[in-house]
Each structure stands twice: as C-alpha cells, then as structure tokens.
VEXDREN-2710 file (C-alpha; in Angstrom, 1 decimal):
% VEXDREN-2710
k/r/px/py/pz
1/MET/130.6/115.7/114.9
2/GLN/130.2/113.1/111.8
3/ALA/134.2/112.9/111.7
4/PHE/134.4/112.4/115.7
5/GLY/131.5/109.9/115.5
6/ALA/133.4/108.2/112.5
7/LEU/136.9/107.9/114.6
8/LEU/135.0/106.4/117.9
9/GLU/133.3/104.2/115.4
10/THR/136.8/103.2/113.7
11/GLY/138.4/102.5/117.3
12/ILE/135.5/100.4/118.6
13/GLY/135.5/98.5/115.4
14/LEU/139.2/97.6/115.9
15/ALA/139.0/97.1/119.5
16/THR/136.0/94.6/118.5
17/SER/137.6/92.7/115.6
18/GLU/138.3/89.2/117.2
19/PHE/134.4/89.4/117.7
20/GLY/133.7/89.1/113.9
21/ILE/131.9/92.3/113.9
22/GLY/134.6/94.9/114.2
23/ILE/136.1/94.8/110.7
24/PRO/132.8/96.1/109.1
25/VAL/132.1/98.4/111.8
26/ALA/135.9/99.7/111.4
27/ALA/135.6/99.8/107.7
28/ASN/132.4/101.9/107.7
29/GLY/134.0/104.2/110.5
30/VAL/136.8/104.9/107.8
31/ASP/134.1/105.8/105.4
32/ASN/132.0/108.0/107.9
33/LEU/135.5/109.5/108.6
34/GLN/136.2/110.4/104.8
35/ALA/132.8/111.8/104.4
36/GLY/133.1/114.0/107.4
37/LEU/136.5/115.5/106.7
38/ARG/135.2/116.2/103.5
39/GLU/132.1/117.8/104.9
40/LEU/134.3/119.7/107.3
41/TRP/136.3/121.1/104.2
42/THR/133.7/122.3/101.8
43/GLY/130.8/122.9/104.5
44/GLN/128.9/120.9/102.2
45/TYR/126.9/117.4/103.3
46/VAL/128.9/114.4/101.7
47/GLN/127.0/110.9/102.0
48/THR/129.2/108.2/102.8
49/TYR/130.0/105.6/99.9
50/THR/128.0/103.1/102.1
51/SER/125.0/105.1/101.7
52/GLN/125.6/105.5/98.5
53/ALA/125.9/101.8/97.2
54/ILE/122.9/100.6/99.4
55/GLN/120.5/103.6/98.2
56/TRP/121.8/102.7/94.5
57/SER/121.1/98.8/95.3
58/SER/117.4/99.8/96.4
59/GLU/116.9/101.9/93.4
60/GLU/117.7/98.9/91.4
61/LEU/115.3/96.8/93.0
62/GLY/112.5/99.2/92.5
63/ALA/112.3/102.0/95.6
64/SER/111.5/105.5/94.5
65/PRO/115.1/107.6/94.9
66/SER/113.6/109.2/98.0
67/THR/112.9/105.9/99.8
68/ALA/116.2/104.5/98.5
69/TYR/118.1/107.8/100.1
70/ASN/116.4/107.1/103.5
71/ILE/117.1/103.1/103.0
72/GLY/120.7/104.1/102.4
73/GLN/121.1/106.2/105.2
74/VAL/119.3/103.8/107.8
75/GLY/121.6/100.9/106.4
76/ASN/124.6/103.3/106.8
77/ALA/123.4/104.0/110.4
78/ALA/122.7/100.3/111.5
79/ILE/126.0/99.2/110.2
80/GLY/127.8/101.3/112.9
81/VAL/125.0/101.3/115.3
82/GLY/124.0/97.6/115.5
83/GLY/128.1/96.8/115.2
84/THR/128.4/98.9/118.7
85/PHE/125.3/97.2/120.0
86/GLY/126.7/94.1/119.5
87/ALA/129.9/94.6/120.7
88/GLY/128.1/95.7/124.2
89/VAL/129.7/99.2/124.0
90/PHE/126.5/101.1/124.4
91/ASN/125.5/99.9/127.9
92/ASP/124.5/103.7/128.7
93/ALA/121.0/103.8/128.3
94/GLU/121.0/107.7/127.3
95/ALA/123.4/106.4/124.2
96/GLY/121.2/103.6/123.5
97/SER/118.1/105.8/123.1
98/TRP/119.7/108.4/121.2
99/ALA/120.9/106.0/118.7
100/LEU/117.6/103.9/118.6
101/ASN/115.9/107.4/118.1
102/GLY/118.3/108.5/115.3
103/LEU/117.1/104.8/113.5
104/GLN/113.4/105.5/114.3
105/ARG/113.5/109.1/112.4
106/LEU/115.2/107.9/109.5
107/LEU/112.9/104.6/109.5
108/ARG/109.9/107.0/109.9
109/GLY/111.0/109.0/107.0
110/THR/111.3/106.3/104.7
111/ALA/107.7/104.7/105.6
112/ALA/105.7/108.3/105.6
113/GLY/104.6/108.8/102.2
114/ASN/107.5/109.4/100.2
115/THR/106.4/107.6/97.2
116/THR/103.7/110.0/97.0
117/ILE/106.5/112.6/96.1
118/PRO/107.3/113.2/92.3
119/GLU/110.6/111.0/91.6
120/ALA/112.2/114.2/89.7
121/PHE/111.3/116.6/92.6
122/ALA/112.7/113.8/95.2
123/LYS/116.0/113.8/92.9
124/GLU/116.2/117.7/93.2
125/LEU/115.7/117.3/97.1
126/GLN/118.7/115.4/97.5
127/GLY/120.4/118.3/96.7
128/GLY/119.1/120.5/99.5
129/GLY/115.8/122.0/100.6
130/SER/114.9/125.7/101.1
131/TRP/112.1/128.0/102.4
132/LEU/111.6/131.6/103.0
133/MET/110.8/133.4/106.1
134/THR/110.4/137.4/107.1
135/SER/113.4/138.5/109.3
136/GLU/110.3/139.1/112.0
137/GLN/109.8/135.3/111.8
138/PHE/113.5/134.3/111.7
139/ARG/113.8/136.6/114.9
140/ASP/110.5/135.1/116.6
141/PHE/110.9/131.5/115.5
142/ALA/114.3/130.5/114.4
143/ALA/117.1/132.6/116.0
144/GLY/118.5/130.7/119.2
145/ARG/116.3/128.0/118.7
146/ALA/117.2/124.3/119.0
147/MET/114.6/123.1/116.2
148/ILE/113.7/125.0/113.5
149/GLY/110.2/125.3/111.5
150/ARG/106.7/124.6/112.0
151/THR/105.7/121.9/114.5
152/GLY/103.2/121.0/112.5
153/GLY/105.3/120.8/109.0
154/GLN/107.9/123.2/107.6
155/PHE/106.9/123.9/104.1
156/MET/109.8/123.9/101.6
157/THR/111.0/123.8/98.0
158/SER/114.1/122.4/96.6
159/ALA/117.6/124.4/96.8
160/ALA/117.7/124.6/93.0
161/ARG/114.1/125.5/92.6
162/MET/114.4/128.3/95.2
163/ASN/117.7/129.5/93.3
164/LEU/115.5/130.0/90.2
165/LEU/112.9/131.6/92.0
166/ILE/115.1/134.3/93.3
167/GLU/116.9/134.4/90.2
168/GLU/113.7/135.0/88.2
169/THR/112.3/137.4/90.5
170/GLY/115.2/139.4/91.2
171/GLY/114.9/138.7/94.8
172/ASP/111.5/141.1/94.7
173/PRO/109.4/139.9/97.9
174/VAL/106.3/140.5/96.2
175/LEU/107.1/138.4/93.0
176/LEU/108.3/135.7/95.5
177/GLY/105.4/135.7/97.5
178/GLN/103.1/135.6/94.3
179/LYS/105.1/132.2/93.3
180/LEU/104.9/130.7/96.8
181/GLY/101.3/132.0/97.6
182/VAL/102.3/134.0/100.6
183/PRO/101.4/138.0/100.6
184/TRP/104.5/139.7/101.4
185/GLN/104.7/143.4/100.9
186/PRO/107.1/145.6/99.0
187/GLY/110.4/146.1/101.3
188/THR/109.7/143.0/103.1
189/GLN/113.2/141.7/104.4
190/LEU/113.3/138.0/103.5
191/ILE/115.7/135.2/105.2
192/ARG/116.4/132.2/103.2
193/MET/116.6/128.9/105.1
194/ASP/118.4/125.9/103.8
195/VAL/118.8/122.2/104.8
196/SER/121.0/119.7/103.3
197/ASN/119.0/117.2/103.9
198/PRO/115.4/117.5/103.9
199/LEU/114.7/113.8/103.0
200/LEU/115.9/112.9/106.6
201/PHE/113.0/114.7/108.0
202/ASN/109.8/113.0/107.2
203/PRO/109.3/114.5/104.0
204/ARG/105.6/114.1/102.9
205/LEU/103.0/116.1/100.3
206/PRO/101.5/119.0/102.2
207/SER/97.6/119.3/103.3
208/ALA/95.3/122.2/103.8
209/SER/95.1/121.1/107.6
210/MET/98.8/122.0/108.3
211/ALA/99.2/125.0/110.2
212/GLY/100.9/126.8/107.7
213/ALA/98.3/126.3/104.9
214/ASN/96.8/129.7/104.2
215/SER/94.1/130.9/102.1
216/PHE/96.5/130.7/99.1
217/PHE/97.1/127.0/99.8
218/VAL/96.4/124.3/96.7
219/PRO/96.5/120.4/97.2
220/GLY/99.0/118.2/95.0
221/GLY/102.2/119.2/96.2
222/SER/102.7/122.5/94.5
223/THR/102.0/126.3/95.4
224/ILE/99.7/128.5/93.8
225/GLY/102.2/129.8/91.4
226/GLY/103.3/126.2/90.5
227/VAL/106.2/125.9/92.6
228/PRO/106.7/122.4/93.8
229/GLU/106.6/121.7/97.7
230/ILE/107.0/119.3/100.5
231/VAL/106.8/119.4/104.2
232/THR/109.1/118.0/106.8
233/ASP/109.2/117.7/110.4
234/GLN/111.4/120.2/112.4
235/LEU/115.1/120.3/111.6
236/PRO/117.8/120.8/114.5
237/TRP/119.6/124.1/113.9
238/GLN/122.6/122.4/113.2
239/GLU/121.3/121.1/110.0
240/VAL/120.0/124.5/108.9
241/TRP/121.8/127.9/107.6
242/ALA/120.1/131.2/107.0
243/THR/121.1/133.8/104.2
244/PRO/119.5/137.3/103.9
245/ILE/117.8/137.9/100.8
246/THR/118.2/141.2/99.0
247/SER/116.6/142.2/95.9
248/ILE/117.7/144.1/92.9
249/LYS/115.6/147.1/93.7
250/GLN/116.7/147.2/97.5
251/GLU/120.3/147.1/95.9
252/GLU/119.4/150.0/93.6
253/LEU/118.2/151.9/96.6
254/GLN/121.4/151.8/98.5
END
C-alpha cells in the first residue's frame, strides 16, 4: 500500500509541478516509494528519509523521542496530503476524509501524553511493540477482525523487551504471567502479537480504570514484574502479526 500510494503521489507531483507544489510532492513520493519497496522486500516497517529528518530536527529542538517520531510521521504525511489538497486532486469527499482522519490520528498520538513515557522506553518502542494473548483470546478477539486490541486501550511492552522475556522464561506461560501480571496456568497456549509502529496509535501510560487492568495492576508504567508497558488505541490488522509461543517444556514433551 505504501509503494502504491507513493507512485500515485509521485505522479500527482509531476503532473502539478507547474503550480509550484508538485516538485516537493513528487520528491516525497519518491522517498515513500523507496521506503515502501524496502518494506515489501524485508517485511519490516521502513521510515522515510523525510520523516527521519523531521524527527531529528524535532529532537534537536527539545521534543521527546516519541513526540519527535510522531511529528516526523505527521510532517511526512502532510507534505503528500497537503500538496495533493493544494493541487485540487482530493475532490472526492471520502478520500479527503480518509486523509484528514489519518492526520488527526497522528496528531492525537503526538499530543496525548507521550512525554510521560520514559525516553529510553520510547526509543525501544520505535523498534516495535509486543503483547501476549491466549489462543482462545486470539480466536475470539483477533482472528478475522479489522481492528485488533482492547477498545479501551491495548497493553503492550516493546518488542525488544518481549524478546528478552521469552528468552529468560523459556516461553513458560506461568513465568511469563508472573512478569506481566497475568495468572496464566501451565500449558496455556500463548500467541505473541507484534506491531511495528506502536507510537502511531496514541501511546500513553496505563491507568487502573482501563478495562485491561486486573487485580495485579500497578500504576507508573510497569507491570508487577517490573516490565515497562504502555497502552495504545486499537490497531488495524494489517499492522499486526501473530506468532505462537512454544515453551521449552512443551518442546520436551513433543
């Protein structure tokens, strides 16, 4: 989708270059195209050079890493969408609404308390977010759904932190539950859920009033086992992938 959109943006930019706005739109389209093609090749999210440059400038001006990241995403989107609007291309109300909603979501994520997330953890989250659910929860609340996660806020940690947790516990559901504050029983089949860009979906610190907060919840942005966590809005299924977790004990029984 990013590569297709980039081709469209590049074409629009070249077609409207006579109006003085086409050249930067076309350049941004090329940037999005290279990022989209690299993403298709690697299967991992690739940030555009435009977004990286805006993010770096924002951090230099004092923005926190997560806020700077979102500013970079907003800036990258604004160049393409703003130029397209300026050229009079988005005459279709549905297309215009889609573009504006996307920008509003990014802006909401920038302004929704990201500065309260510790900077070191915010940088970890730039490499991806991750959470666990049981196979039953996956079947009931994820499989075949357009939007993934709790409507009141999806709890997650960073992908890097989840890697360490699984390595330290051997994938044992009881030990993982002790770290994450969930009373999973021996033999529970867990599914790992990953998202490449949690900072795009209104990240914030969790509170006890959220539906996912159980009796083990502790305030302050960490689980009862000391694992840093955030919550985000629901995520489109295209942005999420699932991986079954097999513990060392399960492997020995097979």
